[in-house]
Every structure is written in C-alpha cells, then in structure tokens.
N, C-alpha and C positions, 0 to 999 in steps of 0.2 A: 677054559672054554675057547674053542676055536671060532674065529670070525671068518665068514665066507668071503672068498676073494671074488670081487665083482668083475665081470668081463664086459667090455663094451666093444662094439664093432665100429670101425672107421675105414673110410676109403683111403687108398694110397695110390698115387699116380707115379708111373715110371716116367720121370721127367726126360730121360734120354730118348724115349720113343714117342712121347706125346706130340701130336701134330697141331695142337691148339685149335681144333675145329670148333670148340664151344658147345658141342652137343651135351656134354655133362653139365655145363653151366645152365643150359636151358631147362633141364629136367630136375635139377636139385631143388627140392621144396623149401630148403632153409637157406639158400644162397651161400652154401658152404664152400663152393668152388668158384674160383676166379681164374681168368687167363692173365698171366703176369708177363708184362713186356711184350705181349703179342706172340710169345713163343712157347709157353708151357702152362698147363693147368696146375693150380695149387689148391690143396684142401685146407680149410681152416678147421683144425682138429677140435676146437671148442664148439663149433656149430654142427659138425658132422655127426649124424646119428646112425650111420651105417645102413641106410635103407636099401642100398644096392641099385638104385635107379640109375646112377651115373655109370656104374660098371656094365649094366645091361645095355645102355645106350651107346657106349664108346665104340666107334667103328674100328679103332685101332687095337682094341682089347688091352689097353695099357693101365686100366684101373682095376685094382684088386681090393677086396674087403678083408681086413685083418682084425683079429681079436686082440685087444689091448687090455691091460689091467686098469680098472677105473680107480 
C-alpha cells in the first residue's frame, strides 16, 4: 500500500535582494518572519503555513511560496 506524500507550502526570501522593509513581518499572521540584523527577512519554517500574505505584500517581490515535502 502506498502512502500519500504530503506537500506543504512555505515562504522563501531571496536574501540577496531583500531590502528589510518589514512589510512581510507586519502581515504574517503567525509571526513566522523576522528581520535579522536589520538587513534581511528570514522565515521560520516551523511556523510558516504558506498563506502567501507576505509574498503579496513584498514591494521588492523577493518572497516566493514553495511546495516542500512534509
């Protein structure tokens, strides 16, 4: 019997292009994103549910939503 592979969506930030504006931090309902050292946004993969709010809000368009195996 095959077991179904579960997929989960998560946000990913292109750190080289992030301007650390904090827009993603403000809209994340689970506080899964933080600005680190004032220079880049980082996603806590354990908290992120892939709701896409951060990606829609990002003015630099550096956040993508990816599917990962859960």
